[in-house]
N, CA, C and O of each residue as an XYZ file, in Angstrom:
748
protein
N      29.207    -94.070   -125.722
C      29.637    -92.712   -125.491
C      31.053    -92.526   -125.997
O      31.853    -93.461   -126.020
N      31.338    -91.325   -126.393
C      32.656    -91.004   -126.889
C      33.338    -90.085   -125.888
O      33.118    -88.873   -125.902
N      34.168    -90.658   -125.015
C      34.854    -89.882   -123.998
C      36.108    -89.249   -124.588
O      36.819    -89.867   -125.381
N      36.366    -88.018   -124.192
C      37.588    -87.347   -124.603
C      38.703    -87.821   -123.667
O      38.753    -87.425   -122.502
N      39.573    -88.650   -124.172
C      40.644    -89.232   -123.363
C      41.985    -88.542   -123.615
O      43.042    -89.136   -123.402
N      41.939    -87.308   -124.061
C      43.150    -86.576   -124.396
C      44.139    -86.534   -123.232
O      45.341    -86.715   -123.424
N      43.628    -86.297   -122.032
C      44.516    -86.123   -120.890
C      44.600    -87.365   -120.002
O      45.182    -87.315   -118.919
N      44.026    -88.469   -120.453
C      44.099    -89.713   -119.688
C      45.490    -90.309   -119.836
O      46.091    -90.219   -120.907
N      46.004    -90.909   -118.787
C      47.318    -91.557   -118.917
C      47.214    -92.787   -119.830
O      46.175    -93.444   -119.904
N      48.302    -93.068   -120.506
C      48.330    -94.240   -121.386
C      48.451    -95.513   -120.539
O      48.703    -95.444   -119.336
N      48.273    -96.653   -121.168
C      48.422    -97.932   -120.455
C      49.845    -98.071   -119.912
O      50.042    -98.580   -118.809
N      50.827    -97.624   -120.679
C      52.224    -97.683   -120.220
C      52.442    -96.778   -119.006
O      53.151    -97.146   -118.069
N      51.822    -95.580   -119.029
C      51.927    -94.676   -117.879
C      51.308    -95.308   -116.631
O      51.860    -95.201   -115.536
N      50.167    -95.964   -116.802
C      49.498    -96.610   -115.658
C      50.323    -97.783   -115.145
O      50.405    -97.999   -113.936
N      50.935    -98.542   -116.050
C      51.799    -99.650   -115.623
C      52.987    -99.123   -114.823
O      53.370    -99.710   -113.811
N      53.566    -98.015   -115.279
C      54.690    -97.413   -114.554
C      54.242    -96.908   -113.181
O      54.963    -97.060   -112.194
N      53.054    -96.309   -113.120
C      52.522    -95.826   -111.844
C      52.346    -96.972   -110.858
O      52.666    -96.833   -109.677
N      51.843    -98.094   -111.336
C      51.582    -99.237   -110.453
C      52.855    -99.896   -109.938
O      52.800   -100.711   -109.017
N      53.990    -99.555   -110.516
C      55.264   -100.085   -110.036
C      55.877    -99.213   -108.940
O      56.825    -99.623   -108.270
N      55.327    -98.004   -108.762
C      55.869    -97.096   -107.754
C      55.501    -97.565   -106.353
O      54.471    -98.207   -106.148
N      56.360    -97.233   -105.394
C      56.157    -97.654   -104.011
C      54.867    -97.099   -103.415
O      54.183    -97.790   -102.660
N      54.532    -95.847   -103.753
C      53.325    -95.237   -103.198
C      52.075    -95.985   -103.659
O      51.167    -96.228   -102.864
N      52.029    -96.348   -104.937
C      50.889    -97.105   -105.449
C      50.795    -98.467   -104.756
O      49.709    -98.899   -104.367
N      51.915    -99.125   -104.609
C      51.905   -100.446   -103.947
C      51.432   -100.322   -102.497
O      50.708   -101.184   -101.999
N      51.841    -99.257   -101.832
C      51.377    -99.043   -100.452
C      49.866    -98.862   -100.423
O      49.185    -99.454    -99.586
N      49.342    -98.054   -101.325
C      47.892    -97.836   -101.389
C      47.171    -99.150   -101.674
O      46.178    -99.466   -101.019
N      47.659    -99.911   -102.639
C      47.021   -101.183   -102.997
C      47.049   -102.161   -101.831
O      46.079   -102.887   -101.608
N      48.145   -102.188   -101.087
C      48.270   -103.133    -99.977
C      47.490   -102.693    -98.743
O      46.892   -103.525    -98.060
N      47.490   -101.394    -98.451
C      46.831   -100.913    -97.231
C      45.351   -100.604    -97.442
O      44.496   -101.134    -96.733
N      45.054    -99.757    -98.404
C      43.677    -99.314    -98.602
C      42.787   -100.447    -99.095
O      41.627   -100.549    -98.697
N      43.329   -101.293    -99.957
C      42.560   -102.394   -100.516
C      42.958   -103.726    -99.881
O      42.930   -104.771   -100.531
N      43.323   -103.674    -98.618
C      43.689   -104.898    -97.910
C      42.452   -105.742    -97.634
O      41.325   -105.248    -97.684
N      42.673   -107.010    -97.346
C      41.559   -107.902    -97.007
C      40.815   -107.368    -95.789
O      39.587   -107.425    -95.741
N      41.549   -106.847    -94.802
C      40.893   -106.306    -93.601
C      39.971   -105.139    -93.932
O      38.856   -105.070    -93.415
N      40.420   -104.217    -94.792
C      39.570   -103.075    -95.165
C      38.372   -103.513    -95.993
O      37.282   -102.959    -95.847
N      38.559   -104.496    -96.856
C      37.439   -105.023    -97.636
C      36.446   -105.711    -96.704
O      35.234   -105.547    -96.842
N      36.969   -106.476    -95.765
C      36.111   -107.152    -94.771
C      35.306   -106.121    -93.975
O      34.104   -106.292    -93.771
N      35.968   -105.053    -93.528
C      35.282   -104.005    -92.759
C      34.211   -103.317    -93.595
O      33.138   -102.998    -93.082
N      34.490   -103.084    -94.877
C      33.501   -102.453    -95.748
C      32.214   -103.274    -95.765
O      31.124   -102.736    -95.576
N      32.347   -104.568    -95.991
C      31.152   -105.404    -96.070
C      30.505   -105.612    -94.710
O      29.280   -105.687    -94.616
N      31.309   -105.706    -93.653
C      30.751   -105.885    -92.308
C      29.982   -104.651    -91.852
O      29.019   -104.771    -91.094
N      30.392   -103.470    -92.304
C      29.738   -102.225    -91.888
C      28.619   -101.789    -92.836
O      27.995   -100.751    -92.619
N      28.365   -102.569    -93.875
C      27.262   -102.234    -94.784
C      25.948   -102.356    -94.032
O      25.785   -103.262    -93.216
N      25.017   -101.464    -94.294
C      23.743   -101.529    -93.574
C      22.985   -102.809    -93.924
O      22.956   -103.219    -95.085
N      22.373   -103.437    -92.920
C      21.577   -104.629    -93.199
C      20.415   -104.284    -94.120
O      19.868   -103.182    -94.073
N      20.057   -105.232    -94.941
C      18.952   -105.089    -95.882
C      19.139   -103.917    -96.842
O      18.164   -103.330    -97.311
N      20.400   -103.579    -97.131
C      20.650   -102.520    -98.117
C      20.292   -103.055    -99.496
O      20.029   -104.246    -99.665
N      20.286   -102.177   -100.462
C      19.889   -102.564   -101.810
C      20.817   -103.641   -102.358
O      22.034   -103.589   -102.182
N      20.221   -104.600   -103.012
C      21.034   -105.640   -103.632
C      21.644   -105.115   -104.917
O      21.162   -104.145   -105.503
N      22.710   -105.769   -105.344
C      23.341   -105.339   -106.583
C      22.646   -105.989   -107.772
O      21.631   -106.668   -107.619
N      23.197   -105.778   -108.938
C      22.570   -106.259   -110.170
C      22.455   -107.776   -110.206
O      21.566   -108.312   -110.868
N      23.333   -108.468   -109.510
C      23.294   -109.931   -109.487
C      22.527   -110.483   -108.290
O      22.445   -111.699   -108.121
N      21.965   -109.608   -107.455
C      21.185   -110.049   -106.311
C      21.950   -110.147   -105.000
O      21.375   -110.537   -103.984
N      23.229   -109.802   -105.000
C      24.038   -109.868   -103.786
C      23.712   -108.678   -102.880
O      23.571   -107.549   -103.350
N      23.596   -108.940   -101.600
C      23.464   -107.885   -100.598
C      24.773   -107.870    -99.803
O      25.214   -108.917    -99.329
N      25.398   -106.700    -99.651
C      26.720   -106.647    -99.012
C      26.770   -107.259    -97.623
O      27.662   -108.056    -97.335
N      25.841   -106.906    -96.769
C      25.898   -107.365    -95.383
C      25.478   -108.829    -95.241
O      26.126   -109.598    -94.531
N      24.400   -109.207    -95.912
C      23.853   -110.539    -95.725
C      24.612   -111.616    -96.487
O      24.773   -112.726    -95.980
N      25.084   -111.310    -97.702
C      25.705   -112.335    -98.531
C      27.219   -112.270    -98.544
O      27.888   -113.282    -98.338
N      27.764   -111.080    -98.786
C      29.209   -110.969    -98.976
C      29.953   -110.976    -97.647
O      30.993   -111.624    -97.534
N      29.449   -110.273    -96.643
C      30.134   -110.255    -95.341
C      30.277   -111.656    -94.781
O      31.249   -111.960    -94.089
N      29.316   -112.503    -95.078
C      29.364   -113.892    -94.617
C      30.588   -114.621    -95.161
O      31.139   -115.498    -94.495
N      31.017   -114.257    -96.380
C      32.187   -114.909    -96.976
C      33.456   -114.650    -96.169
O      34.425   -115.403    -96.273
N      33.454   -113.587    -95.364
C      34.625   -113.240    -94.561
C      34.519   -113.738    -93.119
O      35.370   -113.407    -92.294
N      33.497   -114.523    -92.804
C      33.297   -114.955    -91.415
C      34.257   -116.063    -91.009
O      34.575   -116.192    -89.826
N      34.715   -116.845    -91.932
C      35.665   -117.911    -91.634
C      37.084   -117.339    -91.593
O      37.344   -116.275    -92.155
N      37.985   -118.039    -90.937
C      39.384   -117.609    -90.881
C      40.148   -118.299    -92.004
O      40.946   -119.204    -91.762
N      39.897   -117.862    -93.230
C      40.494   -118.482    -94.409
C      41.123   -117.391    -95.264
O      40.520   -116.934    -96.235
N      42.332   -116.973    -94.904
C      43.000   -115.861    -95.590
C      43.251   -116.140    -97.064
O      43.191   -115.222    -97.882
N      43.529   -117.387    -97.416
C      43.762   -117.703    -98.830
C      42.504   -117.414    -99.654
O      42.591   -116.842   -100.741
N      41.339   -117.808    -99.138
C      40.072   -117.549    -99.824
C      39.793   -116.048    -99.888
O      39.347   -115.539   -100.916
N      40.056   -115.344    -98.792
C      39.828   -113.896    -98.742
C      40.728   -113.165    -99.736
O      40.301   -112.198   -100.367
N      41.959   -113.620    -99.875
C      42.865   -113.012   -100.853
C      42.406   -113.273   -102.286
O      42.610   -112.436   -103.165
N      41.792   -114.426   -102.525
C      41.229   -114.695   -103.851
C      40.071   -113.746   -104.146
O      39.953   -113.241   -105.263
N      39.215   -113.502   -103.153
C      38.118   -112.545   -103.331
C      38.692   -111.171   -103.655
O      38.226   -110.500   -104.576
N      39.699   -110.755   -102.899
C      40.330   -109.451   -103.126
C      40.902   -109.377   -104.540
O      40.661   -108.414   -105.268
N      41.659   -110.399   -104.916
C      42.357   -110.385   -106.202
C      41.405   -110.457   -107.393
O      41.607   -109.754   -108.383
N      40.377   -111.291   -107.315
C      39.543   -111.547   -108.488
C      38.207   -110.813   -108.502
O      37.575   -110.712   -109.554
N      37.766   -110.299   -107.355
C      36.465   -109.642   -107.309
C      36.570   -108.129   -107.088
O      35.776   -107.379   -107.656
N      37.519   -107.666   -106.286
C      37.620   -106.240   -105.953
C      38.703   -105.536   -106.768
O      38.442   -104.496   -107.373
N      39.890   -106.082   -106.791
C      41.012   -105.391   -107.444
C      40.841   -105.173   -108.946
O      41.360   -104.178   -109.451
N      40.149   -106.033   -109.692
C      39.953   -105.712   -111.113
C      39.247   -104.370   -111.340
O      39.494   -103.707   -112.348
N      38.373   -103.966   -110.414
C      37.707   -102.668   -110.555
C      38.672   -101.518   -110.277
O      38.475   -100.411   -110.777
N      39.696   -101.768   -109.498
C      40.702   -100.747   -109.204
C      41.701   -100.653   -110.352
O      42.078    -99.560   -110.773
N      42.118   -101.797   -110.847
C      43.155   -101.841   -111.868
C      42.616   -101.782   -113.294
O      43.372   -101.532   -114.233
N      41.311   -102.011   -113.461
C      40.748   -102.089   -114.807
C      41.243   -103.312   -115.538
O      41.346   -103.309   -116.764
N      41.553   -104.362   -114.795
C      42.167   -105.567   -115.344
C      41.151   -106.710   -115.310
O      41.114   -107.499   -114.366
N      40.329   -106.781   -116.357
C      39.299   -107.810   -116.434
C      39.672   -108.830   -117.497
O      40.480   -108.557   -118.384
N      39.082   -109.990   -117.395
C      39.281   -110.987   -118.440
C      38.760   -110.427   -119.761
O      37.753   -109.719   -119.780
N      39.443   -110.741   -120.870
C      38.977   -110.234   -122.171
C      37.513   -110.624   -122.410
O      37.112   -111.762   -122.165
N      36.747   -109.685   -122.879
C      35.338   -109.934   -123.157
C      34.437   -109.837   -121.937
O      33.216   -109.950   -122.051
N      35.033   -109.629   -120.775
C      34.243   -109.582   -119.534
C      33.954   -108.147   -119.098
O      33.078   -107.926   -118.261
N      34.672   -107.168   -119.649
C      34.528   -105.790   -119.190
C      33.140   -105.235   -119.442
O      32.660   -104.420   -118.655
N      32.472   -105.654   -120.527
C      31.104   -105.188   -120.769
C      30.168   -105.631   -119.659
O      29.295   -104.874   -119.234
N      30.350   -106.856   -119.192
C      29.476   -107.381   -118.145
C      29.659   -106.623   -116.832
O      28.674   -106.319   -116.159
N      30.889   -106.315   -116.460
C      31.118   -105.643   -115.183
C      30.808   -104.160   -115.246
O      30.610   -103.528   -114.209
N      30.761   -103.595   -116.442
C      30.457   -102.175   -116.589
C      28.951   -101.917   -116.628
O      28.524   -100.763   -116.580
N      28.164   -102.943   -116.712
C      26.714   -102.752   -116.843
C      26.079   -102.444   -115.502
O      26.701   -102.588   -114.449
N      24.857   -102.028   -115.561
C      24.071   -101.773   -114.363
C      22.600   -101.866   -114.716
O      22.222   -101.783   -115.885
N      21.789   -102.037   -113.716
C      20.342   -102.064   -113.918
C      19.843   -100.648   -113.705
O      20.051   -100.069   -112.638
N      19.188   -100.086   -114.706
C      18.750    -98.703   -114.640
C      17.236    -98.618   -114.512
O      16.502    -99.358   -115.166
N      16.784    -97.717   -113.672
C      15.361    -97.424   -113.552
C      15.214    -96.029   -112.994
O      16.204    -95.410   -112.603
N      13.992    -95.522   -112.952
C      13.756    -94.155   -112.483
C      12.870    -94.171   -111.251
O      11.948    -94.981   -111.149
N      13.151    -93.283   -110.325
C      12.310    -93.071   -109.154
C      11.585    -91.747   -109.337
O      12.187    -90.744   -109.721
N      10.307    -91.754   -109.064
C       9.523    -90.531   -109.136
C       9.261    -90.090   -107.706
O       8.666    -90.828   -106.922
N       9.701    -88.897   -107.372
C       9.540    -88.378   -106.013
C       8.519    -87.245   -106.014
O       8.293    -86.622   -107.052
N       7.898    -86.967   -104.865
C       6.936    -85.867   -104.794
C       7.614    -84.529   -105.072
O       8.838    -84.414   -105.008
N       6.799    -83.520   -105.382
C       7.372    -82.206   -105.637
C       7.890    -81.593   -104.340
O       7.792    -82.209   -103.278
N       8.435    -80.393   -104.422
C       9.102    -79.742   -103.298
C       8.176    -79.561   -102.092
O       8.620    -79.648   -100.947
N       6.898    -79.312   -102.350
C       5.966    -79.103   -101.238
C       5.633    -80.387   -100.494
O       4.970    -80.343    -99.458
N       6.074    -81.509   -100.992
C       5.828    -82.776   -100.334
C       4.477    -83.374   -100.655
O       4.076    -84.362   -100.040
N       3.772    -82.796   -101.602
C       2.463    -83.320   -101.977
C       2.647    -84.658   -102.667
O       3.528    -84.797   -103.516
N       1.832    -85.646   -102.319
C       1.975    -86.947   -102.979
C       1.576    -86.852   -104.442
O       0.706    -86.065   -104.815
N       2.206    -87.642   -105.237
C       1.884    -87.681   -106.654
C       0.647    -88.561   -106.809
O       0.679    -89.730   -106.425
N      -0.438    -88.028   -107.360
C      -1.680    -88.783   -107.409
C      -1.599    -90.047   -108.252
O      -2.194    -91.063   -107.894
N      -0.884    -90.003   -109.348
C      -0.808    -91.150   -110.221
C       0.642    -91.309   -110.653
O       1.117    -90.576   -111.521
N       1.351    -92.264   -110.050
C       2.770    -92.431   -110.353
C       2.992    -92.729   -111.825
O       4.024    -92.355   -112.382
N       2.032    -93.404   -112.468
C       2.164    -93.707   -113.888
C       2.047    -92.467   -114.752
O       2.652    -92.399   -115.822
N       1.278    -91.486   -114.304
C       1.110    -90.247   -115.058
C       1.562    -89.078   -114.221
O       0.806    -88.128   -114.015
N       2.784    -89.135   -113.736
C       3.306    -88.127   -112.825
C       3.299    -86.750   -113.461
O       3.514    -86.606   -114.665
N       3.054    -85.751   -112.648
C       3.020    -84.374   -113.135
C       4.401    -83.947   -113.602
O       5.409    -84.546   -113.226
N       4.437    -82.911   -114.421
C       5.704    -82.459   -114.979
C       6.620    -81.859   -113.921
O       7.835    -81.809   -114.116
N       6.055    -81.402   -112.797
C       6.917    -80.835   -111.761
C       7.435    -81.905   -110.795
O       8.080    -81.577   -109.798
N       7.159    -83.171   -111.081
C       7.656    -84.250   -110.229
C       9.164    -84.388   -110.404
O       9.706    -84.122   -111.477
N       9.808    -84.797   -109.363
C      11.251    -85.008   -109.375
C      11.524    -86.445   -109.806
O      11.243    -87.380   -109.057
N      12.061    -86.623   -110.988
C      12.380    -87.952   -111.501
C      13.888    -88.123   -111.419
O      14.644    -87.299   -111.935
N      14.320    -89.195   -110.769
C      15.743    -89.441   -110.581
C      16.121    -90.784   -111.176
O      15.507    -91.809   -110.879
N      17.128    -90.763   -112.010
C      17.632    -92.002   -112.581
C      18.506    -92.727   -111.573
O      19.316    -92.103   -110.887
N      18.347    -94.020   -111.480
C      19.117    -94.845   -110.560
C      19.792    -95.949   -111.368
O      19.158    -96.571   -112.220
N      21.052    -96.189   -111.109
C      21.770    -97.296   -111.737
C      22.337    -98.179   -110.630
O      23.105    -97.717   -109.787
N      21.959    -99.429   -110.640
C      22.455   -100.376   -109.644
C      23.626   -101.119   -110.267
O      23.501   -101.720   -111.334
N      24.754   -101.069   -109.594
C      25.950   -101.713   -110.126
C      26.339   -102.894   -109.250
O      25.582   -103.317   -108.376
N      27.498   -103.402   -109.494
C      28.013   -104.553   -108.761
C      28.432   -104.167   -107.342
O      28.968   -103.082   -107.113
N      28.183   -105.060   -106.410
C      28.642   -104.869   -105.028
C      30.157   -104.744   -104.984
O      30.695   -103.968   -104.193
N      30.834   -105.490   -105.815
C      32.302   -105.466   -105.825
C      32.802   -104.117   -106.331
O      33.801   -103.599   -105.833
N      32.111   -103.543   -107.321
C      32.500   -102.222   -107.819
C      32.253   -101.167   -106.754
O      33.063   -100.257   -106.577
N      31.135   -101.287   -106.044
C      30.854   -100.327   -104.958
C      31.930   -100.396   -103.886
O      32.351    -99.367   -103.357
N      32.372   -101.595   -103.567
C      33.429   -101.758   -102.552
C      34.712   -101.083   -103.008
O      35.311   -100.320   -102.250
N      35.141   -101.350   -104.234
C      36.399   -100.761   -104.706
C      36.289    -99.241   -104.793
O      37.247    -98.539   -104.471
N      35.140    -98.722   -105.223
C      34.960    -97.272   -105.302
C      34.976    -96.648   -103.907
O      35.581    -95.595   -103.702
N      34.322    -97.287   -102.961
C      34.290    -96.768   -101.591
C      35.692    -96.733   -100.978
O      36.061    -95.763   -100.317
N      36.458    -97.779   -101.197
C      37.820    -97.826   -100.661
C      38.699    -96.772   -101.349
O      39.544    -96.157   -100.698
N      38.508    -96.558   -102.662
C      39.293    -95.543   -103.381
C      38.974    -94.149   -102.856
O      39.875    -93.330   -102.677
N      37.709    -93.880   -102.612
C      37.313    -92.572   -102.072
C      37.876    -92.394   -100.670
O      38.353    -91.313   -100.325
N      37.826    -93.441    -99.865
C      38.370    -93.358    -98.503
C      39.859    -93.020    -98.528
O      40.346    -92.289    -97.666
N      40.570    -93.542    -99.501
C      42.010    -93.291    -99.605
C      42.306    -91.894   -100.126
O      43.254    -91.257    -99.667
N      41.520    -91.407   -101.070
C      41.886    -90.177   -101.773
C      41.151    -88.923   -101.315
O      41.551    -87.823   -101.695
N      40.106    -89.042   -100.526
C      39.279    -87.873   -100.223
C      40.047    -86.756    -99.506
O      39.845    -85.582    -99.817
N      40.911    -87.093    -98.567
C      41.663    -86.049    -97.857
C      42.645    -85.337    -98.794
O      42.792    -84.116    -98.738
N      43.308    -86.104    -99.648
C      44.256    -85.498   -100.585
C      43.529    -84.588   -101.580
O      44.029    -83.516   -101.921
N      42.362    -85.008   -102.039
C      41.591    -84.191   -102.972
C      41.117    -82.916   -102.281
O      41.198    -81.831   -102.857
N      40.625    -83.039   -101.051
C      40.185    -81.859   -100.303
C      41.349    -80.897   -100.069
O      41.192    -79.688   -100.235
N      42.519    -81.425    -99.685
C      43.697    -80.573    -99.481
C      44.075    -79.857   -100.776
O      44.403    -78.670   -100.759
N      44.029    -80.571   -101.888
C      44.364    -79.973   -103.176
C      43.396    -78.837   -103.510
O      43.817    -77.736   -103.863
N      42.099    -79.114   -103.397
C      41.111    -78.094   -103.749
C      41.179    -76.890   -102.811
O      41.057    -75.747   -103.251
N      41.374    -77.151   -101.522
C      41.481    -76.037   -100.572
C      42.738    -75.210   -100.821
O      42.745    -74.003   -100.582
N      43.805    -75.859   -101.303
C      45.042    -75.143   -101.604
C      44.999    -74.390   -102.923
O      45.682    -73.378   -103.081
N      44.211    -74.868   -103.866
C      44.146    -74.261   -105.193
C      43.195    -73.068   -105.261
O      43.452    -72.099   -105.975
N      42.102    -73.147   -104.516
C      41.051    -72.139   -104.645
C      40.770    -71.515   -103.278
O      40.438    -72.225   -102.328
N      40.899    -70.213   -103.177
C      40.708    -69.558   -101.883
C      39.240    -69.475   -101.489
O      38.936    -69.180   -100.333
N      38.328    -69.727   -102.413
C      36.907    -69.657   -102.084
C      36.227    -71.027   -102.187
O      35.011    -71.104   -102.365
N      37.002    -72.095   -102.077
C      36.449    -73.443   -102.174
C      35.671    -73.785   -100.911
O      36.171    -73.615    -99.799
N      34.456    -74.265   -101.088
C      33.613    -74.681    -99.966
C      33.296    -76.161   -100.103
O      32.951    -76.624   -101.190
N      33.408    -76.899    -99.023
C      33.110    -78.328    -99.023
C      31.740    -78.551    -98.405
O      31.516    -78.185    -97.252
N      30.822    -79.144    -99.157
C      29.469    -79.386    -98.665
C      29.199    -80.866    -98.404
O      28.324    -81.201    -97.605
N      29.928    -81.742    -99.058
C      29.659    -83.169    -98.903
C      29.917    -83.607    -97.468
O      30.786    -83.066    -96.785
N      29.158    -84.580    -97.030
C      29.325    -85.112    -95.687
C      28.596    -84.316    -94.632
O      28.627    -84.687    -93.459
N      27.941    -83.233    -95.009
C      27.176    -82.433    -94.065
C      25.705    -82.771    -94.196
O      25.258    -83.240    -95.243
N      24.959    -82.534    -93.138
C      23.522    -82.725    -93.218
C      22.992    -81.774    -94.285
O      23.307    -80.583    -94.278
N      22.197    -82.299    -95.191
C      21.639    -81.530    -96.289
C      22.741    -80.984    -97.202
O      22.598    -79.910    -97.786
N      23.844    -81.738    -97.317
C      24.977    -81.287    -98.121
C      24.662    -81.106    -99.581
O      25.287    -80.278   -100.245
N      23.697    -81.864   -100.111
C      23.335    -81.726   -101.512
C      22.600    -80.444   -101.827
O      22.669    -79.961   -102.957
N      21.894    -79.876   -100.856
C      21.120    -78.661   -101.081
C      21.929    -77.390   -100.830
O      21.596    -76.337   -101.373
N      22.957    -77.466   -100.038
C      23.723    -76.275    -99.682
C      24.373    -75.581   -100.873
O      24.348    -74.352   -100.938
N      24.959    -76.327   -101.829
C      25.516    -75.614   -102.995
C      24.438    -74.862   -103.762
O      24.681    -73.755   -104.243
N      23.242    -75.450   -103.882
C      22.156    -74.760   -104.580
C      21.797    -73.458   -103.876
O      21.601    -72.428   -104.522
N      21.712    -73.507   -102.563
C      21.394    -72.294   -101.798
C      22.499    -71.254   -101.942
O      22.220    -70.066   -102.100
N      23.756    -71.700   -101.887
C      24.885    -70.765   -102.017
C      24.870    -70.085   -103.380
O      25.122    -68.884   -103.475
N      24.578    -70.836   -104.431
C      24.518    -70.256   -105.778
C      23.357    -69.279   -105.876
O      23.497    -68.199   -106.450
N      22.205    -69.656   -105.316
C      21.033    -68.776   -105.355
C      21.307    -67.477   -104.617
O      20.962    -66.401   -105.105
N      21.917    -67.567   -103.458
C      22.254    -66.371   -102.687
C      23.255    -65.512   -103.458
O      23.137    -64.288   -103.518
N      24.245    -66.188   -104.045
C      25.258    -65.451   -104.821
C      24.662    -64.727   -106.004
O      25.062    -63.603   -106.305
N      23.708    -65.353   -106.685
C      23.055    -64.713   -107.845
C      22.196    -63.531   -107.387
O      22.123    -62.507   -108.067
N      21.554    -63.683   -106.241
C      20.681    -62.601   -105.770
C      21.490    -61.381   -105.307
O      20.960    -60.271   -105.262
N      22.758    -61.579   -104.967
C      23.596    -60.470   -104.511
C      24.263    -59.718   -105.665
O      24.830    -58.643   -105.465
N      24.195    -60.281   -106.863
C      24.822    -59.606   -108.010
C      23.945    -58.426   -108.460
O      22.717    -58.512   -108.422
N      24.581    -57.330   -108.885
C      23.828    -56.159   -109.324
C      23.113    -56.399   -110.639
O      22.433    -55.505   -111.144
């Protein structure tokens, strides 16, 4: 893919950002060993395994069961933080950026079962799924936990009609309903 990186910060800008006190505080607090440990300990049992077969609760949380801070800091430094910093060994970034992709075929809106999953009807809901690394999921989850309030405050301050649907029951369907209602009210 060819991403438009016109407004992306340069490597020098990112290096300067990482030297600031606020960034260091975020890296030390949000991505601390304790927060990483809690992420894996609170993962649902028997959740989906990652591309390498690791399950967060059964396999990774176990690594934090011993009182070995030196080992835990190595996990943080070499397994989680590279996804935050984008600092991978040369030639290794392709491997960590990959994922296992497949499609799920779901029944149509009426809930009718699909008679033949191999020859699903055109009105079937097909959803692409990409399974990534458990370590990437951990770093992304911790980043969202750190930034979600600031992003919400920014959006609520910028737009007087901003509505937040995420985190609500049926949050994915509410924007669709709001748009449909809005279109039906237009002359």
